[in-house]
N, C-alpha and C positions, 0 to 999 in steps of 0.2 A: 503494499501500502505507499509505503515512501517514498518507491519510482515511482507511482501513478500520479499521488498529488506532486513530487516534484516535475513532473513534465508538462502538468494541464496548469496547474497553479500560475505561472508567468503569464499567461495567456487570458489568465482570469477565465476560463472555462470548465471549471468542476463544477457549478450547478448545472451548465447546458447539459453536460454529459448524465448527471445522474436524471435529469428528467428527462431526456430523450432519449437515452440510448441503454437498449435491454439487455446488454450483455453487461455495459457497467453496473446496471441495477443485480442482476444474477450475481455477479464476481462481489458486489457489495455485502449480498445476503451472503454470499460461502464465505466471505473472510469474518463476518459477525457471527457463524457458526460456529468459525474456529477459536473465536475467542471467547464465545461460550465455554465451549470444551475446554479450553484452556483453565479457566475461572473456575467452573464448578468442578473441577478434579483435585481445590485444592483442599486439602488436609479438613480445613473447618466446614466444608461441604461436604466429605465422605464422610466424617465422624458426625455431622448432624442427622444425616439419616442413607444411610449405605446402601439399602434399596432401590430410594429416590436416584441416587448417585449414579447405579449400574443401569435405571432403568431409561432414565433420560439424558444417559452417555450414548447407548445402543441408537437410539430417536435419532439425535442429534449428528451423529456419525450417520447415519442413512440417509437422512435430510441431505446433509454436508456431500454426499457422491454424488444426490440426484440434482442439487443445485450445481454444483461443477458440471456435472455432463449436458445441460442446458446451457450452462456459458461456454463452452467450448461449441465454436464453430460446426457446424456439420459440413460435411463434403468430403470426396478421396482425399483430398492435400490437407485435411481439419487433423487438427491434432487429437480428435478426439480416442483414437484408442489407447493413447494412455490413461484414458480414465476406464475404457473396459478394463486394463492390463488391472489396475487398480479393484475393479470390483471381480474380476477374476481371480486373484488371490486372497481377497477375502472371502470369497464362497470356498475357494480349494481348504481355508482355514477353518472354516464351518464341517466344512463336508468332514477333512479330516477327525476333526471332534467329536463329528455326531457318530463315524461308525467308528473310535474308540472306547466312547461309551458305551456303543453298542456291543464290541465285542468282550468288555469288560463282565457288563452287567446282565447280560443273555447267558441263561444257563446249558445251552446247548454247547457254548465254544468250552465250555469245561467239564469232560466227562467227568473226570477223577474226582473233583468238588461236588457236580449234580449226583454220582456214585454214594458219596458220603452224607450225604445233606440226610436231614431226618426226612423232611417232608419237600420234595425238589418242586419246585415249579418252573415258568417261565424265566422269571429274575432270578439271579445270583445271592443277591443281598436282601436279607433280613436282618432288622436292626430294632436292638434292644433298648427299651430305653429304662435306667434305673436310676431315681433321686438320691442324691446325696446331700451331705451335709453341708450349708452355705449356700442353697439356692442352686447349685450345680447338677448336673446332669450328666450322667455315662453311657455312653452311646456305645454298643458291643455288636460285631457284627461278627459270628464266627465263622472259621472255615473260609474266608474271605479269597475272591476270586486273584487278588494282584498281589506283588511282593511288593518291600519298599525297604527301608533302608532311615536306621534311625534318625531323627529332626526333620521327615518329609511331610507335606499335607497333604489332606487330597476334599475336593468337593463333596456335601453331600446332600441328596434331595431328598425328603421324604415329604412327596406329597400329598399323602394320607394328613400328615400334622401341618405342616406348611407350603400350601400347593404354590406352584409357580416358582417357588425359592432354591437356589443351591447356594451353600457358603462355605468356605473355608474352614478345616479344623488340624490340628497338630495331630498328627497320632502318635499316642501316648502308650504303645505297647511296643513290642519287637516282634521282628517274625518268626521267633521260638516260641511265643506264647501261643501259637495256630490261632489268633481271635484278632481284630483290628478293633481296637480302642480309642475312643475320641470323650473328651471333657468338654463340654459347653458350660460357660458360668451363666447364669440368668441374667440380662440386661435388656434387650427389650427386642419386641418383631421376635424372630425366629428362634432364637436362644433362649428365651421368655416362654412362648409354645410349648418346646420340647420338655421344659421342666414342668410344666403346669400338664401337659401330656402323659409323665413318667408319674407328678404326685398322683395325678387320679387313678391310673389306671396299677400302679406299683403299690403307692402308699407311701407318704414321708415316713424314713426309717428313723428309730431313736440312735443306733448306731451302727457299727460297718458289720456287725454280726447279725443284723437281721435285718439285713438288705432283701427289697421286694423288687422283682424284675414285672417291668409292663410289657406284655404282649410285644411278640413281633411285629413289627410293620413291615414291609415292603419299601425297599429305600434303593437310590442309585447313588454310584460315586464315582468320583472321577478322580485321575490323580494315579500315581502321588507323583507330586511335584516337589521343586526345591533339591539343590545342593549344595554341599559344603567343604570343606576339606576332610580328610581322615584324621580322627585325631588317635589312630591307631599308632601313628608314627611319634609321636611326643611321647617324650619321659614322665611329665609331672601334667597333671590337667586340675583346674578352679572352675567348676559350673556353678553359677549363682542362678538365681530361678527366684522370682518373686510371685508368688499366687499362684495362675494358672499357667505359667512359665515353667514350670515342672515338668508341664508334657512334652517340653522340648526338652529339655535337658534330663528327666528321667532317665527316658531310652536311649540317650548317649551313655550315662552311667553304666546301664544295664547290657548292654554292646562290648564294653570294653569288658565289665565282667565277665561276659560268656566267651568272649575272643581266648581270657585264660583258662578258662574252662576245659574250652578246644586245644589249645596251644599242650595246655598239662596233661591231654587224654590223647596227645601222638595224634592230630587231627590236625597238622601243622602243616603237612605238602601241601604243593601248589596244585589246584583243580584243573586248571587250563594253561593254555598259553599266556592269555591275558588276563587270566584273572587273580586277584591281589592273596596272596598268604595270608592260614588262620594264624589267629595270634596277636597279639600286640607287644610293642617294646614299650607301654607304659607301665612305670612301678608306684607312680602315687595317685591318687583321688581323691581332690578334694570338693565336698560337694555340700553347698549352703542352699537352704530354701526357708524364704520370707513368707510368712504367712503372717494372717490378721487374729486367728480364733482356731481353737482344738481341732474345731469340726473340717477343717481343711486340711491336717495332717492326716486324716482318718480316708481322704482320695488316695495316698501312694504307701499307708502303711504295711502293708504286706509285703510290695515291692522292696521297701526299704531295708524290712526284716528279711526278707529273702538275700539281699545284696550282701548285709553285712555276714547271714552264715555262710553262705559262698565262701565269702573271703575268708574265713578262717577258717574252714574246709583246705582250702587252697595252700592257706599259710602253713595248714597242720602238715601237708603234703611236701612244704618245705620249700613253695614258692616267694618269690623277696617282690611282693603287692600288699600294698596298704590303701585301705577307704576310710576318709575319716567323712562322718556326715552331720551336719549340725541343721536343726531346725530352729528359727527364730522365729517364737510369737510376738507380735509386736502389740496385741490388744486383747490379750485374754490373760490376767496373771493367777488367775483361780485357775485356771488348767495347771499351771506352773505348781502352786503350791498344793496341790493333788496328787503329781508325781515328782514331787522332792523325795528323793530316795529311794525310786523304786523304776525309772527311766535312766539313769544318767542325765539328771535335768539339773541345769545350773541356771545361773543368774549374773550377769554382769553389775559392773558398778555404773551408778549413773552420772553422766559426764555433769559440772556445773555449766549454765550458760555464760552465768555472770559471777564477778568476784564480789563477797560480801564485804559490808563494810564492818567496823571493827565492833560496833553498837550493838548491830543485828545479831551479827554472830554470837557475841555477851547474851543478848537475851534469847536465840534462838537454843544456846548449849544450856541456858537455866530449862528451857520448856522440856527438852530430851531426859535431863534428870528427874525431873517431876514426874513424868510420865513414862521415865522408863520404855522408851523408844529405843528398839536396837536394830532397826531394820535397815537403818540407811546411816551411811556413816558422817554426812552432814545435809543440813537442808538450811536453804536459805530464802531471805526476800528480797524483791526490787527497793524499798524502801523501808526504814526504820520503823518498828511497830505495826508493822501491816501482816493480818492473818495471810495466810495461806488457802487462796480460795482455785476451783477449778481443778486441781491436779495433786497426784502425791509426789511429784519430782522437785527438783528445786527451781524456784521463781513460780510457783505454781504451774510448771509446765507436766506435762504427764509423763511419767517416766517410761511406757512403754516406748515412747518415741525416742527416746533416750539411745545413742550408739552405744552398743558394748561389745567389751571383748572375749570369745570364748575360752581363753585361758584363765579369767576370773571365775571363780566359784565360791559363793559368799551365799548366807541363807536368802531363799527369796522373799519379797515382799509382794503385797496385795496390792492390785491397782484399781483403784478406786475413786476415781477422777470427778464425779459427781457428786459424792457423798461426801459427810463433814467427819471430821477427825475420830469423834467415836463412833461411828459406824464403820470408820475405816479399820479401826481396831477391835471392834468387833466380829468385822467379816476374818481376819487374819486368826483370831480366836478360833472362831467357828469351822475355818478349812480347817485347821490343824487337829481338832477335838471331834469332831461331828462324824459318828460313825455312818458305816455308805455298807448297806446290804443289798443293795441291787445287784444283779448275776450281768447285767447288760453292762452297768458303771464299770464292773471287776473287768467286765473282758474288755473294755475298752483301752482301760488302765496298762492292761496287755498287749496291747496291740504292736508298740512298736520294743523292739530289742534294745536292752541295756544299753548298748554298743552307741545309738544314736543319742545325740548330746541336743538337749531340748531347752532353748533359752530364752528370757524375757527382754524384747527391745529390739533394735534393730544392729544389720552387721556393720564390721569398719571394714570393708573391701581391702583397703591399703594394706591394713596388718595381717590378713588373711593369706594375701597375693604375696606380700612379703616371703611370711614365711615358708609357702610354699616353694618360690625361687629359689630359698636357702638350701632349702637340702635337694634341688632339682639337680641331678648328673648329665642333662642334655635340654635341648628345647622344651618349654614349655609353651602350656595353650591356655587361654581364658576366655569360656565361653556364659555368655549371660543370657539371660530371657525371662523380660517382666517390663515392670512401668519404665516409661522415659525417666524419671529420677532415678531408680535404681542402675538403670544402662550408663546414664551418665557420670554416676558416682564410679564404677566401674571401670569404664570408658578413663576417666580422669587418672585414676589409681592406677591402672595398668601403663597410663603417659609416662607418669608421675615418678615409678619405679621405673621402667625402662632410661629414661633419661639418669635416674640417681644411680645405677646400674652401668652407665653407659653401654649400654647395649650396641653390636658392631660397630666402636670407634677405637678400632684396639685394642681393647680391655677383656680380650677372651670371654664375656659375660653372652649366656647363651641366648639367642633371640625367645622372642614372645610373639603368640600367635595371637590374637583377639577377634572373634567373635560377637557383634552382638546383633542381638535380635528384640525388639522391643513391642509395646501391644498398640494398636494404631491402623489406620486403613492407609 
């Protein structure tokens, strides 16, 4: 458009061209459609309503091709054949996609899978919807018709629950499981419909031990998509996950442990000329998972316990491998108090945000002596004589938002940010002495292996990464999947440590590979 305006503006002929020339009018419409496509593809629009973004994007692009076809002059010497080539490429892409979807989802193309299916039908995928705590749905497709690699995702369509929609989900299982599992956190739109269907047909469970599964629904999948650098070639690996970001990092960790088991079992020979060998050179895995409440831990409690048991067995057989797993619970201190002394639960020291003045520190010290509060090492207020309100941490902050170090292990303090001091102290006393006779509660407490550390607060990525790098004997990898804030913290920490260690600057320090995947559209 800049060239067009530059050509006609010196002659004051722009208005005449727009009002009298059809080619110019159609060209302006096509340009406006392109401008709209760029504007509507921005993050705020996609995040506001993803379904609207997809539908309008398809309609706008189709209208753009039609307007361009009208804009280009017809005739044997006209350049309209370029438009035909573009339309042919789009149609070819759609056709290839439809054929691939048909090949994946029609059971007749998968005789082995059809033979093992209990109720074979025309379509090969039946999805089971299981409600999980924290408004999350586990979608399970048994005996899937596809193979995948950890970290990949698929598009799921279930038109009987969410008509005419297809949404991407990261595969939370590994091929060795024999089933394809997806986790959908209820937000709005399709994920909310999935959770409503699972709760209505399966019933909301009180714990993982008594899950109920909704009846299978005919579904279709497309994929898998996504590719990343294999982690088997790194000596030490740090995996960070926030909430449902564990669907990305959990399969990566389980795949590495599975490679250790295969190599230990003598299955490390090459399977083909171009195939990668079994096994991994990885010695150490550091797994960090940040969740808000205890319910989210139950999403992968069985998988975490299985990993710990497999690694213990490998070490018993003489393998030089280690896996350290930490779960950070940011807003459920009662769960930490319940698990104190039973599942390796620790609680980190709360960091002070501001330095206290002398008078304030003296007054608060007298309060501590009078009430015999021993849960926290110090409490401060922003001004002298100000009462602590709104939070159990320093300066009225919520202690569950404070950064903690997994190396610190002190007695856990119950976080009750919306209660008074008397209510907080009574909650501490009740949580420590109240009997629990419920069998489901007792089973829930035993979900995690004692080797899995549960901490209250937020992790310190720089300290965690530094400890891993200091013991590494080769290149290391840092992988993070979660909210943008967590990804930014891990990215900045990795860059800072790379500069601190002078990686690739002649010091001999081993390289650090960084992979970030954050939530968003």
